[in-house]
Residue, then its C-alpha position, 0 to 999 in steps of 0.5 A: m549486437a542484438s538488443v534485448a527482445n521482449r523485456d519489460r522495462l520498469s516505468g519511471l514510477d516503478s523505478s522510483f520505488l527502487h531508488l527510494e529503497h537506497d538504504a537498510a531503513t526503507h523497505m518498499h514492499v507492500a504486504s498483508c497478514m491474512v488469517f484463515d480458518g484451520p487446519p493449516p495446509t502443509h508446506d508442500e501443499l501450499v507450494a504445489h498450490v502456488e506452482a499450479r498457478l504461477h503461469l497466470v502471473p509470469r512476472y512472479r518468476q522474473r527478477l530485475a536486470f540492471v543496466p550497466y552504469g545506470q544508463g537505463r531503467p531496470v528490466w524484468v528477466d526470467d530467473p533461471h534459478f527460480n525456486t518456489r520453496y525459497h519464496v513460499q516459506h514455513h514458520a510457526l508461532p510460539a505458544p500461545g499463538g495469539e494475536e500478539e505473537l502473530k503481530q510480532l512475527a509480521g513486524r519481523a517479516f515486514s522489516q526484511q528487504l526483499d532480495r533484488n537478485k530474486p523475484l520480488w515477492e515472498l509468502w510465509l505460511v504461519e501455523g501455530l495460531a490459537d484455535g487451529r487457525f493459520a496465517l499467510l504473510g504476503k510481501t510484494h515489492h512496490a515496483l512490481v505491484d500497487g495496492i489496487s492491482g494487488v487486490d486483483i492479483t491475489t485472486v490468482l491464489f484465492d478461490l471463491t468457493p471451498e471446492p474450486p474448479p480445476t485450474s487451467t494448465p499451461e500449454v507448454p512447461w515454463v522454461p526461463r529465457p536466457l539472461p541478457t548480457n550487460a552489453q545487451l542491456l546497455a545496447d537496448a537502453m541506448l537504442e531506447r534513448t534514441t527512439v524516444p525522441a522520435e516518438i516525441v517528434r511524432g507527437m509534436r507533428a500531431s500537435l501541429r495538426a490540432p493546435r487548439r486542442v493541444v493548447k487546451k490540454v497543456v493548460e489543463d495539465l499545467a493547472a493540475v500540476g500546480s495544484f499537486t505541487l504547491p501543497g508539497v512546496r509548503g511542506a508538512p507541519p512538524s510532528p513526532l511522526n516524522v523522525r529518522i527511522g531505522p530498519h525495524r518495524r512494528f505492525t498491528w491492526t484493528n477490525e471494524d464493521l463495514e456496515r457500521v461505517k456505512q451507517i455513519k456515512n448515511a447519517l452524517g453525510g459524506t463517503v465511506n472514505d470520508v468517515v475513514l479519514a475522519t476516524v484516522a484524524g480522530g485517532l491520531g489526535r487522541y494519540l498525540r494528546a496522550h503523549g503531551h503533544p499540543t494539537i490545537d489548530l494542528v492539521l497533519r498532511a496525509m499522502i493518499p495514493v489513488s488509482v489512475r488505472a483504467d478498468a480495462e487495466r485492472g489486474a495488470l502488473g506495475n504501478q499506475v497510481a497517483a497521489v493527493w495531499a489531504g489535511l487531517p484535522v487532528g486538533v478538532t475534538d468534535p467528531v461531527e466537525r472533524l468529519e465535515l472538515v474532511k468532507h470539505e477537504m476531499e471535495g476540494l481535492k476532487e475539484s483541484g485536479q491534484a490526482v491528474g497533476a500527479r499523473v502528469l508528473t509521473e508520466l514525465t518521469g519516463f523521459a527523465p534520465p535514470t540517474v536524475m530520477a534516482q536523485a529526485a526520488r531520494l530528494q523526495a524521501h528526505q523532504r517533509f512533504f507529508n506526515l504519513v501515508v493513508t491508503n484505502v483499498p476496497g476489497p471483495q465483499l464475499p469470502l475467499y478461500v485458499l486450499g478450501r480454507r476460508m480467509q477470516a480477515i486481511y490486514p494490509m501494510v503500506p511501507l514507510a519512507q525516510n522521516q516517516a514513522l507511520g503508515i496506515a493502510i485500510m482495506s475492506y473485506d467480507g463486511c469488515i474494514s481493517f486498519g493495518l498500522n505499520a510503524d518504525f519500531d523505536a518511534l512508536p513503541d505503543l502502536d497498539l494504543l493508537a490502534g485502540q484510539l482509532t476504534e474509539a474515534l470511530e465510536e465517537l462518530a457512531a454515537a454522533a450518528g445516533l447508533p447504539p453503542l456496541g456491546s461490552p465486551r465487544r467481539r470482533r468478527n474474528g472472535r476476539p473480545a476487545s478490551s475496554p479503553s485504558p485510562a490513557r486512551a480515555a484521557a487522550g479523548g480530551s480537549a485539544e491543548 
């Protein structure tokens, strides 16, 4: 019986994202809300634009095929029923078409799981925004793409100028390959099971030829794994952010000036990422205190994904990410002290080798039986290893265009795991740095309050850095004036309890 030829099997990490999505409450897609200058294109124009470039990302016309009895990780196969119009949808906002209506639609879009019987992505064209603008809501399953490579993949649809050069055309029209049968899928998985040990044996032979080098590498890897796993074993502190979540989401954002963040970094030291994490810690502290939660000596644990993708692999599909655990000193109300603690924490993480340890564990998942991996992923979701996910992705610092329309802003979204009610994704683009907040609908009903407190925490750092205050009313880069702090927000900035 012939085995499946030229099929891409999911890695252990990619497969784990499927296992994490084992109920209706968890959705393992990454997403973004992108706002453009108008006028909006027609649905037909956008569909044609996507179809003209799909050959550059052939996986976007592939879906998953699952091995019978769970005897192997799924493989990517061509979807014989692929229809671009299913994936590129058309929606309109109700009047007045403001940010509130857009946020509500984004939250509803991000609450819906992707259909595993189809390619794991969607693109929503949203018209009806005020001032003639429009938006695109993009969703891609985490098993297909991670945040870092996702920045590269979006260049397939984006252009660097309003009038881009002609797109290359495929030499031959796309024709889907025949779907494998269940017997073929099972046989291929069994064959792979028998060949992997042979690869291990060859590796052992190589080890015998260079024992000292191998022993040194093993010792380094074990130390790195220990630095990664020990914080997780200790567990994260209890917090109102760690509750049982449902399937519905709220999504909001705040936009900041990237140059202002860099000025804070230059004045107070550290990196842009340190300033961002200190801002998140300050905003979370304000939010918890505003709701009567004591924060004295409280350090929340953030899981921070980091890319371990080599530069030569940028743009490749699939996940090559690891994670580090970082403490967020939400109980520290002095902004400079908070930044110093974050800087010290991040410097320690770089020296500890946590990311290396995470990658070692990730590579080991490739050798674990799929049924064991499924249970391990679900166990991880039930444990409280971290309080929230914070991811910071550097984006392009020049304007991007779709069908000649300039993108004004992009607001990223990171998914939620079980018992994790909040995720914060940060992305820089064209001089802005945007904080995208994704939350369980019921656990954080006042998510916009937290978004405002992130801005206030950043302004605390700006004042400490000696920067002049922003004008009042402030104006974002997208032209929307920001409201002044509410009494609840002002009270949230008080001393820790």
